Backbone of each chain as ProteinMPNN parsed JSONL, in Angstrom:
{"seq_chain_A": "MSHITKIQVEINEDLDVAEKAGRRVGLQLNRNQRSFRAYASHNQCDHAFSVVGNEQAYEMGLKRRTDGKAGYELLWDSWSGGYGLVDKVGQDANLFKQAYATETAKKQMESEGFWAEETVLPNGTVELEFERREW", "coords_chain_A": {"N_chain_A": [[-85.502, 41.947, 75.193], [-83.479, 39.006, 75.0], [-82.8, 36.713, 73.644], [-84.19, 34.701, 71.023], [-85.811, 31.697, 70.571], [-86.694, 29.09, 68.418], [-88.814, 26.33, 68.379], [-89.606, 22.978, 67.574], [-92.26, 21.059, 68.586], [-92.013, 18.068, 70.524], [-93.211, 14.906, 71.621], [-92.807, 14.008, 74.862], [-91.83, 11.929, 77.691], [-93.714, 12.408, 79.613], [-96.67, 11.545, 80.788], [-98.67, 12.745, 82.241], [-98.737, 15.386, 81.365], [-99.465, 14.894, 78.726], [-102.011, 13.926, 79.158], [-103.346, 16.196, 80.18], [-103.134, 17.867, 77.958], [-104.662, 16.445, 76.146], [-107.205, 16.72, 77.316], [-107.646, 19.404, 76.859], [-108.366, 19.477, 74.174], [-110.516, 17.855, 73.998], [-110.136, 15.105, 74.385], [-109.681, 11.865, 75.89], [-107.21, 10.326, 77.826], [-106.233, 7.022, 77.697], [-104.518, 5.108, 79.596], [-102.051, 2.607, 78.99], [-103.586, 1.275, 77.128], [-103.459, -0.914, 74.547], [-103.983, -0.891, 71.833], [-105.307, 1.09, 69.157], [-108.352, 2.461, 67.893], [-109.07, 2.33, 64.459], [-109.209, 2.337, 60.845], [-107.878, 0.011, 59.888], [-107.404, -3.176, 61.479], [-105.357, -3.965, 63.29], [-103.632, -2.047, 65.282], [-101.131, -1.155, 66.931], [-100.132, 0.258, 70.057], [-98.856, 2.13, 72.902], [-100.31, 3.636, 74.651], [-103.539, 5.235, 74.477], [-105.631, 7.748, 73.014], [-109.021, 8.621, 73.31], [-111.975, 10.017, 71.796], [-113.892, 12.147, 73.658], [-117.228, 11.477, 74.388], [-117.868, 10.473, 71.886], [-118.196, 7.57, 70.586], [-117.865, 6.4, 68.164], [-115.792, 7.539, 66.903], [-112.487, 7.375, 65.521], [-109.397, 6.495, 67.2], [-106.443, 7.935, 68.775], [-103.156, 6.883, 68.85], [-100.447, 6.543, 71.187], [-97.201, 5.828, 70.764], [-94.144, 4.368, 71.682], [-91.114, 5.958, 70.702], [-89.125, 4.831, 67.994], [-86.617, 5.496, 67.302], [-84.642, 5.484, 69.12], [-84.658, 7.627, 70.823], [-86.073, 9.165, 73.772], [-89.578, 9.242, 74.569], [-92.689, 9.689, 72.716], [-94.398, 8.823, 69.644], [-97.086, 10.053, 67.639], [-99.957, 8.362, 66.485], [-102.498, 7.95, 64.107], [-105.539, 7.563, 62.268], [-106.665, 9.313, 59.62], [-108.656, 8.966, 57.813], [-111.724, 9.804, 56.373], [-111.954, 11.844, 58.166], [-111.484, 10.596, 60.502], [-113.865, 10.062, 61.674], [-114.625, 12.105, 63.392], [-112.44, 12.442, 64.995], [-110.372, 14.022, 63.831], [-111.484, 16.545, 63.845], [-111.137, 17.219, 66.475], [-108.331, 16.912, 67.072], [-107.123, 18.242, 65.021], [-105.775, 18.92, 61.684], [-103.029, 16.908, 60.845], [-102.694, 16.508, 63.517], [-102.248, 18.928, 64.717], [-103.58, 20.704, 66.484], [-103.616, 19.247, 68.825], [-100.861, 19.06, 69.25], [-100.249, 21.729, 69.725], [-101.656, 22.138, 72.098], [-100.271, 20.344, 73.69], [-97.67, 21.417, 73.751], [-98.265, 23.786, 75.075], [-99.089, 22.906, 77.644], [-96.762, 21.61, 78.436], [-94.891, 23.72, 78.564], [-96.034, 25.29, 80.59], [-95.939, 23.552, 82.825], [-93.147, 23.118, 83.101], [-92.081, 25.74, 83.501], [-93.498, 26.661, 85.726], [-92.51, 24.933, 87.628], [-90.089, 26.059, 88.014], [-90.518, 28.337, 89.387], [-91.906, 30.378, 88.127], [-94.86, 32.259, 87.262], [-97.799, 32.008, 85.252], [-99.484, 33.747, 82.585], [-102.06, 33.248, 80.409], [-102.958, 33.736, 77.035], [-105.062, 33.681, 74.184], [-104.301, 34.494, 70.972], [-105.662, 36.476, 68.215], [-105.052, 35.085, 65.835], [-105.027, 32.489, 66.595], [-102.77, 31.597, 67.88], [-101.271, 30.552, 70.909], [-100.347, 32.441, 73.638], [-98.078, 32.555, 76.195], [-97.206, 34.193, 79.069], [-94.68, 34.343, 81.188], [-93.632, 35.166, 84.433], [-91.254, 36.059, 86.86], [-90.781, 37.312, 89.936], [-88.152, 39.24, 91.205], [-86.826, 39.984, 94.128]], "CA_chain_A": [[-85.317, 40.508, 75.066], [-82.081, 38.697, 74.778], [-82.696, 35.775, 72.54], [-85.438, 34.077, 70.589], [-85.578, 30.328, 70.131], [-87.824, 28.463, 67.735], [-88.747, 24.915, 68.769], [-90.651, 22.074, 67.093], [-92.646, 20.258, 69.738], [-91.909, 16.611, 70.502], [-93.939, 14.306, 72.737], [-91.82, 13.378, 75.736], [-92.275, 10.798, 78.498], [-94.622, 12.842, 80.676], [-98.056, 11.233, 80.431], [-99.574, 13.706, 82.9], [-98.858, 16.508, 80.432], [-100.254, 14.409, 77.583], [-103.408, 13.822, 79.597], [-103.89, 17.563, 80.231], [-103.245, 18.35, 76.577], [-105.823, 15.772, 75.585], [-108.419, 17.348, 77.854], [-107.833, 20.716, 76.203], [-108.974, 19.335, 72.846], [-111.674, 16.954, 74.061], [-109.737, 13.697, 74.349], [-109.384, 11.2, 77.166], [-106.058, 9.425, 77.713], [-106.425, 5.685, 78.263], [-103.157, 4.603, 79.797], [-101.811, 1.173, 78.778], [-104.446, 0.693, 76.091], [-102.419, -1.373, 73.625], [-104.312, -0.695, 70.423], [-106.205, 2.231, 68.975], [-109.366, 2.238, 66.864], [-108.837, 2.948, 63.155], [-109.799, 1.506, 59.79], [-107.225, -1.294, 59.977], [-107.764, -3.791, 62.756], [-104.236, -4.106, 64.219], [-102.95, -0.762, 65.424], [-100.52, -1.269, 68.249], [-99.634, 1.471, 70.708], [-98.612, 1.957, 74.339], [-101.43, 4.331, 75.295], [-104.402, 5.737, 73.397], [-106.611, 8.801, 73.296], [-110.329, 8.475, 72.681], [-112.733, 11.264, 71.736], [-114.921, 12.158, 74.702], [-118.599, 11.627, 73.899], [-118.031, 9.981, 70.512], [-117.672, 6.195, 70.586], [-117.624, 5.973, 66.784], [-114.584, 8.193, 66.391], [-111.213, 6.672, 65.618], [-108.592, 6.912, 68.353], [-105.057, 8.323, 68.474], [-102.228, 6.106, 69.667], [-99.122, 7.018, 71.608], [-96.291, 4.682, 70.664], [-92.761, 4.752, 71.985], [-90.311, 6.235, 69.513], [-88.265, 3.713, 67.596], [-85.324, 6.018, 66.851], [-83.704, 5.475, 70.238], [-84.873, 8.772, 71.705], [-87.185, 9.016, 74.711], [-90.807, 9.917, 74.161], [-93.678, 8.964, 71.918], [-94.905, 9.367, 68.391], [-98.547, 10.02, 67.549], [-100.454, 7.555, 65.375], [-103.945, 8.052, 63.955], [-106.06, 7.356, 60.918], [-107.474, 10.496, 59.336], [-109.63, 8.67, 56.753], [-113.061, 10.316, 56.685], [-111.839, 12.691, 59.355], [-111.446, 9.774, 61.723], [-115.225, 10.093, 62.236], [-114.726, 13.097, 64.472], [-111.142, 12.612, 65.662], [-109.593, 15.133, 63.254], [-112.082, 17.799, 64.328], [-110.583, 17.492, 67.812], [-106.862, 17.021, 67.126], [-106.655, 19.089, 63.931], [-105.0, 18.291, 60.612], [-101.674, 16.558, 61.301], [-102.735, 16.567, 64.994], [-101.627, 20.192, 65.114], [-104.221, 21.291, 67.671], [-103.114, 18.502, 69.985], [-99.46, 19.451, 69.468], [-100.271, 23.061, 70.332], [-102.074, 21.948, 73.491], [-99.192, 19.646, 74.38], [-96.594, 22.387, 73.993], [-98.755, 24.727, 76.091], [-99.032, 22.267, 78.964], [-95.352, 21.348, 78.747], [-94.261, 24.992, 78.962], [-96.563, 25.703, 81.894], [-95.411, 22.683, 83.881], [-91.718, 23.343, 83.286], [-91.784, 27.054, 84.043], [-94.043, 26.76, 87.082], [-91.593, 24.201, 88.512], [-88.919, 26.912, 88.223], [-90.899, 29.523, 90.143], [-92.591, 31.397, 87.325], [-96.309, 32.126, 87.138], [-98.149, 32.187, 83.844], [-100.727, 34.333, 82.119], [-102.298, 32.649, 79.094], [-103.835, 34.476, 76.127], [-105.155, 33.156, 72.819], [-104.261, 35.618, 70.046], [-106.661, 36.364, 67.148], [-104.677, 34.104, 64.803], [-105.057, 31.149, 67.188], [-101.543, 31.329, 68.639], [-101.354, 30.649, 72.371], [-99.235, 33.205, 74.207], [-97.874, 32.376, 77.64], [-96.266, 35.178, 79.6], [-94.199, 33.872, 82.495], [-92.914, 36.209, 85.142], [-90.721, 35.723, 88.179], [-90.352, 38.522, 90.64], [-86.857, 39.14, 91.878], [-86.841, 41.033, 95.15]], "C_chain_A": [[-83.867, 40.211, 74.75], [-81.854, 37.583, 73.776], [-84.064, 35.193, 72.234], [-85.103, 32.689, 70.059], [-86.85, 29.76, 69.524], [-87.707, 26.946, 67.93], [-89.91, 24.132, 68.164], [-90.985, 21.101, 68.213], [-92.439, 18.773, 69.473], [-92.615, 16.079, 71.744], [-92.939, 13.562, 73.617], [-92.473, 12.289, 76.603], [-93.402, 11.143, 79.467], [-96.095, 12.634, 80.279], [-99.056, 12.172, 81.11], [-99.804, 14.931, 82.005], [-99.703, 16.097, 79.226], [-101.739, 14.349, 77.945], [-104.065, 15.208, 79.64], [-104.076, 18.132, 78.831], [-104.458, 17.72, 75.902], [-107.125, 16.408, 76.052], [-108.712, 18.673, 77.165], [-108.57, 20.589, 74.868], [-110.108, 18.313, 72.823], [-111.351, 15.484, 73.958], [-109.515, 13.17, 75.758], [-108.212, 10.258, 76.944], [-106.375, 8.111, 78.427], [-105.05, 5.035, 78.381], [-103.123, 3.084, 79.631], [-102.846, 0.503, 77.874], [-103.537, 0.365, 74.907], [-102.785, -1.334, 72.14], [-105.274, 0.482, 70.313], [-107.127, 1.977, 67.791], [-109.042, 3.031, 65.598], [-109.437, 2.025, 62.108], [-109.214, 0.1, 59.819], [-107.423, -1.853, 61.375], [-106.611, -3.855, 63.762], [-103.425, -2.819, 64.266], [-102.354, -0.688, 66.82], [-100.02, 0.089, 68.757], [-99.352, 1.148, 72.169], [-99.713, 2.59, 75.178], [-102.301, 4.886, 74.168], [-105.329, 6.834, 73.902], [-107.916, 8.451, 72.597], [-111.04, 9.826, 72.725], [-113.863, 11.198, 72.758], [-116.298, 12.363, 74.066], [-118.837, 11.161, 72.479], [-117.401, 8.584, 70.41], [-117.398, 5.677, 69.181], [-116.292, 6.52, 66.253], [-113.39, 7.247, 66.479], [-110.443, 7.229, 66.817], [-107.186, 7.302, 67.885], [-104.124, 7.577, 69.425], [-100.974, 6.878, 70.029], [-98.216, 5.794, 71.592], [-94.865, 5.135, 70.898], [-91.956, 4.928, 70.707], [-89.372, 5.067, 69.229], [-86.888, 4.179, 67.13], [-84.303, 6.109, 67.977], [-83.868, 6.637, 71.192], [-86.055, 8.494, 72.638], [-88.417, 9.724, 74.163], [-91.655, 9.069, 73.234], [-93.891, 9.629, 70.57], [-96.418, 9.202, 68.394], [-98.962, 9.228, 66.324], [-101.966, 7.7, 65.3], [-104.298, 7.862, 62.496], [-107.011, 8.514, 60.619], [-108.525, 10.242, 58.25], [-111.012, 9.097, 57.222], [-113.059, 11.153, 57.971], [-111.792, 11.898, 60.654], [-112.785, 9.8, 62.449], [-115.351, 11.006, 63.457], [-113.401, 13.356, 65.171], [-110.402, 13.847, 65.148], [-110.177, 16.484, 63.662], [-111.486, 18.2, 65.676], [-109.082, 17.776, 67.769], [-106.297, 17.924, 66.04], [-105.944, 18.291, 62.854], [-103.574, 18.075, 61.108], [-101.553, 16.61, 62.828], [-102.171, 17.876, 65.526], [-102.269, 20.83, 66.344], [-103.773, 20.564, 68.94], [-101.67, 18.921, 70.285], [-99.378, 20.827, 70.121], [-100.637, 22.948, 71.814], [-100.962, 21.292, 74.305], [-98.04, 20.605, 74.711], [-97.006, 23.379, 75.084], [-98.625, 24.129, 77.488], [-97.599, 21.965, 79.386], [-94.668, 22.615, 79.258], [-94.738, 25.412, 80.348], [-95.975, 24.853, 83.021], [-93.938, 22.976, 84.166], [-91.443, 24.677, 83.978], [-92.337, 27.233, 85.455], [-93.15, 26.014, 88.075], [-90.345, 25.023, 88.819], [-89.295, 28.247, 88.861], [-91.541, 30.641, 89.351], [-94.099, 31.19, 87.421], [-96.72, 32.578, 85.751], [-99.452, 32.933, 83.65], [-100.907, 33.855, 80.677], [-103.292, 33.475, 78.288], [-103.864, 33.755, 74.787], [-105.256, 34.353, 71.878], [-105.277, 35.403, 68.922], [-106.326, 35.328, 66.075], [-104.613, 32.673, 65.353], [-103.8, 30.772, 67.945], [-101.805, 31.476, 70.134], [-100.122, 31.396, 72.867], [-99.205, 33.008, 75.709], [-96.829, 33.386, 78.09], [-95.908, 34.746, 81.014], [-93.397, 34.988, 83.154], [-92.46, 35.689, 86.506], [-90.219, 37.004, 88.804], [-89.021, 38.265, 91.317], [-86.765, 40.29, 92.854], [-85.425, 41.396, 95.56]], "O_chain_A": [[-83.128, 41.078, 74.286], [-80.808, 37.531, 73.13], [-84.967, 35.194, 73.071], [-84.227, 32.527, 69.21], [-87.944, 29.936, 70.061], [-86.655, 26.355, 67.686], [-91.06, 24.566, 68.231], [-90.11, 20.405, 68.727], [-92.656, 18.284, 68.365], [-92.616, 16.726, 72.792], [-92.302, 12.606, 73.176], [-93.55, 11.792, 76.272], [-93.983, 10.246, 80.078], [-96.678, 13.431, 79.544], [-100.163, 12.37, 80.609], [-100.92, 15.44, 81.905], [-100.551, 16.861, 78.763], [-102.603, 14.682, 77.135], [-105.199, 15.375, 79.193], [-105.071, 18.804, 78.556], [-105.19, 18.389, 75.173], [-108.043, 16.606, 75.257], [-109.867, 19.02, 76.918], [-109.313, 21.49, 74.479], [-110.601, 17.95, 71.755], [-112.177, 14.693, 73.502], [-109.206, 13.919, 76.684], [-108.209, 9.478, 75.991], [-106.735, 8.097, 79.604], [-104.502, 4.496, 77.42], [-104.03, 2.373, 80.065], [-102.958, -0.723, 77.868], [-102.917, 1.259, 74.331], [-101.976, -1.706, 71.29], [-105.968, 0.821, 71.272], [-106.73, 1.352, 66.807], [-108.778, 4.232, 65.649], [-110.098, 1.042, 62.444], [-109.95, -0.886, 59.78], [-107.588, -1.104, 62.338], [-106.853, -3.804, 64.968], [-102.621, -2.551, 63.374], [-102.991, -0.218, 67.763], [-99.556, 0.935, 67.992], [-99.582, 0.025, 72.619], [-100.009, 2.132, 76.282], [-101.847, 4.995, 73.029], [-105.749, 6.839, 75.059], [-107.92, 8.036, 71.438], [-110.748, 10.668, 73.574], [-114.692, 10.289, 72.718], [-116.504, 13.306, 73.301], [-119.9, 11.424, 71.916], [-116.2, 8.456, 70.173], [-116.769, 4.631, 69.017], [-115.747, 6.013, 65.273], [-113.297, 6.426, 67.392], [-110.782, 8.275, 67.369], [-106.798, 7.032, 66.749], [-104.284, 7.632, 70.645], [-100.508, 7.741, 69.284], [-98.446, 4.835, 72.329], [-94.433, 6.161, 70.373], [-92.092, 4.157, 69.757], [-88.893, 4.406, 70.15], [-86.089, 3.387, 66.631], [-83.244, 6.718, 67.827], [-83.273, 6.635, 72.271], [-86.927, 7.684, 72.324], [-88.312, 10.679, 73.394], [-91.375, 7.893, 73.002], [-93.611, 10.812, 70.376], [-96.959, 8.324, 69.066], [-98.391, 9.398, 65.246], [-102.649, 7.586, 66.318], [-103.453, 7.989, 61.611], [-108.035, 8.674, 61.284], [-109.205, 11.17, 57.811], [-111.419, 8.785, 58.341], [-114.021, 11.161, 58.739], [-112.02, 12.427, 61.742], [-112.856, 9.592, 63.66], [-116.076, 10.716, 64.408], [-113.246, 14.364, 65.86], [-109.867, 14.627, 65.936], [-109.44, 17.46, 63.809], [-111.351, 19.386, 65.974], [-108.612, 18.753, 68.351], [-105.138, 18.333, 66.111], [-105.557, 17.142, 63.067], [-102.984, 18.965, 61.72], [-100.454, 16.739, 63.368], [-101.675, 17.932, 66.651], [-101.572, 21.434, 67.16], [-103.576, 21.179, 69.988], [-101.306, 19.114, 71.445], [-98.525, 21.058, 70.979], [-100.014, 23.576, 72.671], [-100.74, 21.641, 75.464], [-97.509, 20.592, 75.822], [-96.186, 23.764, 75.919], [-98.112, 24.773, 78.402], [-97.266, 22.057, 80.567], [-93.954, 22.585, 80.261], [-93.939, 25.838, 81.182], [-95.562, 25.384, 84.052], [-93.529, 23.072, 85.323], [-90.665, 24.738, 84.93], [-91.709, 27.887, 86.288], [-93.043, 26.415, 89.234], [-89.623, 24.726, 89.77], [-88.491, 29.18, 88.876], [-91.703, 31.747, 89.865], [-94.562, 30.07, 87.636], [-96.067, 33.429, 85.147], [-100.396, 32.787, 84.425], [-100.026, 34.033, 79.836], [-104.342, 33.867, 78.797], [-102.837, 33.277, 74.306], [-106.196, 35.142, 71.979], [-105.711, 34.274, 68.694], [-107.232, 34.753, 65.471], [-104.19, 31.755, 64.65], [-103.764, 29.725, 68.592], [-102.478, 32.412, 70.567], [-98.992, 31.024, 72.551], [-100.188, 33.266, 76.404], [-95.716, 33.43, 77.565], [-96.742, 34.783, 81.918], [-92.592, 35.66, 82.51], [-93.19, 34.98, 87.2], [-89.346, 37.684, 88.265], [-88.798, 37.215, 91.92], [-86.64, 41.446, 92.449], [-85.232, 42.263, 96.412]]}, "seq_chain_B": "MSTKVIVRIDKTGMSTVEVQGVKGESCKDITANLEKALGKTVETTPTNEMFEVNDDVQVQTQDFI", "coords_chain_B": {"N_chain_B": [[-87.068, 44.642, 89.635], [-88.046, 42.477, 87.026], [-88.007, 39.208, 85.596], [-88.993, 38.129, 82.471], [-90.492, 35.584, 80.534], [-91.567, 34.871, 77.4], [-93.685, 32.756, 75.723], [-94.764, 31.654, 72.669], [-97.086, 29.735, 70.975], [-97.823, 28.365, 68.004], [-100.486, 27.355, 65.693], [-99.531, 25.019, 64.684], [-98.057, 23.808, 66.522], [-95.538, 24.746, 66.713], [-93.15, 26.479, 68.598], [-92.103, 29.65, 69.9], [-89.657, 31.109, 71.917], [-88.999, 33.744, 74.065], [-86.855, 35.813, 75.972], [-87.014, 38.337, 78.392], [-85.653, 41.171, 80.04], [-83.237, 40.308, 80.958], [-79.823, 40.594, 80.904], [-76.969, 39.78, 78.983], [-75.346, 36.542, 78.69], [-76.664, 34.921, 80.485], [-79.325, 34.618, 80.017], [-79.736, 32.367, 78.528], [-79.527, 30.28, 80.332], [-81.885, 30.488, 81.751], [-83.899, 29.579, 80.065], [-83.119, 27.081, 79.294], [-83.96, 24.515, 80.303], [-86.66, 24.628, 79.678], [-86.621, 24.778, 76.875], [-85.519, 22.33, 76.285], [-87.498, 20.63, 77.246], [-89.627, 21.226, 75.561], [-88.977, 20.301, 72.989], [-87.445, 19.95, 69.838], [-84.928, 22.149, 69.049], [-85.014, 24.533, 66.541], [-84.001, 26.923, 65.676], [-81.999, 29.578, 66.906], [-81.874, 32.915, 67.819], [-79.847, 35.506, 68.752], [-80.389, 38.573, 70.544], [-79.87, 42.145, 70.884], [-79.705, 42.617, 73.638], [-78.512, 40.406, 74.706], [-75.834, 40.825, 74.449], [-75.242, 42.806, 76.177], [-73.903, 44.115, 79.256], [-74.56, 42.82, 82.46], [-76.135, 44.89, 84.76], [-76.077, 44.444, 87.444], [-73.695, 43.395, 88.139], [-70.756, 44.27, 89.654], [-67.587, 45.541, 89.238], [-64.633, 45.493, 90.962], [-61.61, 47.164, 91.459], [-58.214, 47.066, 92.454], [-55.401, 48.794, 93.39], [-52.065, 47.825, 93.43], [-49.147, 48.535, 95.226]], "CA_chain_B": [[-86.857, 44.179, 88.272], [-88.595, 41.134, 86.854], [-87.616, 38.462, 84.412], [-90.156, 37.62, 81.747], [-90.29, 34.648, 79.43], [-92.763, 34.834, 76.565], [-93.736, 31.584, 74.855], [-95.882, 31.693, 71.718], [-97.212, 28.417, 70.342], [-98.767, 28.552, 66.896], [-101.45, 26.276, 65.499], [-98.86, 23.798, 64.222], [-97.252, 23.303, 67.628], [-94.215, 25.384, 66.706], [-93.051, 27.442, 69.697], [-90.989, 30.579, 69.984], [-89.388, 31.472, 73.308], [-88.253, 34.997, 74.195], [-86.535, 36.212, 77.35], [-86.923, 39.786, 78.552], [-85.192, 41.639, 81.35], [-81.978, 39.672, 81.349], [-78.719, 40.992, 80.048], [-75.858, 38.846, 78.93], [-75.546, 35.151, 78.302], [-77.425, 34.151, 81.473], [-80.672, 34.364, 79.51], [-79.782, 30.988, 78.019], [-79.744, 29.382, 81.471], [-83.285, 30.582, 82.185], [-84.801, 28.833, 79.176], [-82.505, 25.814, 78.857], [-84.817, 23.368, 80.618], [-87.905, 24.783, 78.917], [-86.379, 24.427, 75.48], [-85.298, 20.882, 76.229], [-88.785, 19.971, 77.472], [-90.547, 21.449, 74.444], [-88.674, 19.477, 71.826], [-86.242, 20.11, 69.024], [-84.647, 23.543, 68.704], [-84.825, 24.721, 65.105], [-83.267, 28.161, 65.394], [-81.823, 30.516, 68.022], [-81.414, 34.221, 67.345], [-79.53, 36.425, 69.843], [-80.763, 39.973, 70.352], [-78.849, 43.061, 71.4], [-79.592, 42.548, 75.091], [-77.615, 39.316, 75.087], [-74.451, 41.289, 74.424], [-75.061, 43.862, 77.169], [-73.367, 43.672, 80.532], [-75.523, 42.865, 83.545], [-75.897, 46.048, 85.635], [-75.912, 44.03, 88.841], [-72.332, 42.947, 88.358], [-69.848, 45.374, 89.891], [-66.187, 45.121, 89.182], [-63.785, 46.306, 91.827], [-60.179, 47.053, 91.156], [-57.354, 47.496, 93.554], [-54.042, 49.068, 92.926], [-51.019, 47.298, 94.313], [-47.936, 49.364, 95.151]], "C_chain_B": [[-87.407, 42.761, 88.138], [-88.083, 40.516, 85.557], [-88.873, 37.91, 83.757], [-89.718, 36.643, 80.664], [-91.61, 34.574, 78.671], [-92.67, 33.611, 75.645], [-94.962, 31.72, 73.966], [-95.906, 30.374, 70.966], [-98.256, 28.538, 69.239], [-99.619, 27.297, 66.691], [-100.842, 25.025, 64.876], [-98.044, 23.168, 65.355], [-95.848, 23.87, 67.659], [-94.179, 26.481, 67.765], [-91.91, 28.417, 69.458], [-90.877, 31.028, 71.44], [-88.554, 32.752, 73.314], [-88.003, 35.263, 75.669], [-86.412, 37.723, 77.388], [-86.393, 40.105, 79.947], [-83.912, 41.0, 81.834], [-80.898, 40.104, 80.365], [-77.631, 39.931, 80.093], [-76.298, 37.427, 78.638], [-76.409, 34.355, 79.279], [-78.857, 33.881, 81.032], [-80.812, 32.931, 79.018], [-80.07, 29.996, 79.142], [-81.216, 29.337, 81.872], [-84.197, 29.703, 81.34], [-84.27, 27.457, 78.785], [-83.42, 24.625, 79.101], [-86.128, 23.414, 79.843], [-87.71, 24.326, 77.471], [-86.178, 22.927, 75.316], [-86.627, 20.141, 76.361], [-89.702, 20.088, 76.257], [-90.221, 20.601, 73.22], [-87.377, 19.843, 71.153], [-86.052, 21.576, 68.64], [-84.299, 23.65, 67.225], [-83.898, 25.891, 64.834], [-83.142, 28.979, 66.674], [-81.225, 31.806, 67.491], [-81.098, 35.108, 68.546], [-80.018, 37.832, 69.527], [-79.74, 40.852, 71.059], [-78.613, 42.903, 72.895], [-78.633, 41.449, 75.546], [-76.173, 39.795, 75.202], [-74.191, 42.429, 75.408], [-74.559, 43.255, 78.466], [-74.44, 43.823, 81.599], [-75.185, 43.992, 84.512], [-75.606, 45.657, 87.078], [-74.465, 43.633, 89.17], [-71.434, 44.177, 88.522], [-68.415, 44.844, 89.911], [-65.364, 46.057, 90.045], [-62.324, 46.107, 91.428], [-59.369, 47.57, 92.337], [-55.944, 47.702, 93.003], [-53.036, 48.5, 93.93], [-49.755, 48.154, 94.13], [-46.738, 48.507, 95.463]], "O_chain_B": [[-87.246, 41.942, 89.043], [-87.776, 41.201, 84.581], [-89.713, 37.298, 84.418], [-88.716, 36.848, 79.979], [-92.647, 34.248, 79.248], [-91.709, 33.454, 74.892], [-96.077, 31.883, 74.462], [-94.902, 29.944, 70.398], [-99.432, 28.783, 69.51], [-99.487, 26.313, 67.418], [-101.561, 24.072, 64.572], [-97.418, 22.124, 65.171], [-95.052, 23.52, 68.531], [-95.079, 27.32, 67.822], [-90.88, 28.058, 68.887], [-91.881, 31.291, 72.101], [-87.523, 32.831, 72.644], [-88.848, 34.967, 76.514], [-85.779, 38.323, 76.518], [-86.662, 39.384, 80.908], [-83.545, 41.139, 83.001], [-81.058, 39.986, 79.15], [-77.411, 39.279, 81.113], [-77.47, 37.157, 78.375], [-76.844, 33.248, 78.962], [-79.532, 33.022, 81.598], [-81.896, 32.351, 79.088], [-80.763, 28.999, 78.94], [-81.731, 28.295, 82.278], [-85.167, 29.143, 81.852], [-84.916, 26.744, 78.017], [-83.634, 23.812, 78.202], [-86.644, 22.385, 79.408], [-88.526, 23.586, 76.922], [-86.615, 22.333, 74.331], [-86.859, 19.146, 75.674], [-90.463, 19.168, 75.955], [-91.132, 20.223, 72.483], [-86.346, 20.024, 71.801], [-86.909, 22.171, 67.986], [-83.414, 22.956, 66.724], [-83.109, 25.867, 63.89], [-84.097, 29.059, 67.447], [-80.203, 31.798, 66.805], [-82.012, 35.439, 69.301], [-80.054, 38.233, 68.363], [-78.852, 40.353, 71.751], [-77.486, 43.032, 73.375], [-78.024, 41.536, 76.612], [-75.386, 39.234, 75.964], [-73.082, 42.959, 75.479], [-74.75, 42.071, 78.745], [-75.146, 44.831, 81.641], [-74.07, 44.048, 85.031], [-74.986, 46.405, 87.834], [-74.079, 43.55, 90.336], [-71.365, 45.023, 87.631], [-68.111, 43.825, 90.533], [-65.401, 47.275, 89.868], [-61.893, 45.0, 91.107], [-59.826, 48.416, 93.106], [-55.404, 46.882, 92.261], [-53.172, 48.692, 95.138], [-49.356, 48.452, 93.004], [-45.61, 48.998, 95.459]]}, "name": "protein", "num_of_chains": 2, "seq": "MSHITKIQVEINEDLDVAEKAGRRVGLQLNRNQRSFRAYASHNQCDHAFSVVGNEQAYEMGLKRRTDGKAGYELLWDSWSGGYGLVDKVGQDANLFKQAYATETAKKQMESEGFWAEETVLPNGTVELEFERREWMSTKVIVRIDKTGMSTVEVQGVKGESCKDITANLEKALGKTVETTPTNEMFEVNDDVQVQTQDFI"}
């Protein structure tokens, strides 16, 4: 190996990747849904994820970042586990973030000619091995 | 010879990216777009291979009289 980089995932502009990540954890992306279900009644967002098969669960909003950078921030209400939402997205939405990073890496590397082999390690880490043959 | 990129994503969404099979600084070019797409780089650690010379590069010299 030649270098190792450590990266904290951020949600970028690519809604197709967000949609695939949502599917991985049992969520459906509702594009242009302007509010998300939570305890408080007014929860504005640009898009929202709902839990597939659970209409009582709270939802997770995608809202454009307000710090001037491109991309979205995640918004959700974890009170009472969001009535099933937290089981899907994980504490601090970590399972969703893992799924999002996985789909982002696959899309980017496949666009550059690499093919991927995906493995879930015993500790829950997702390992993607990308290889490009050079003839 | 093949170039491998290993991405490990833990249960918090933190990713580590490793490049194998590439000598020299060109390894950075291979992962630049990936790292940008994934988010915010927290740390980069070079390994010994980064400082090795690529075997494919041949240097020719010519003597002038």
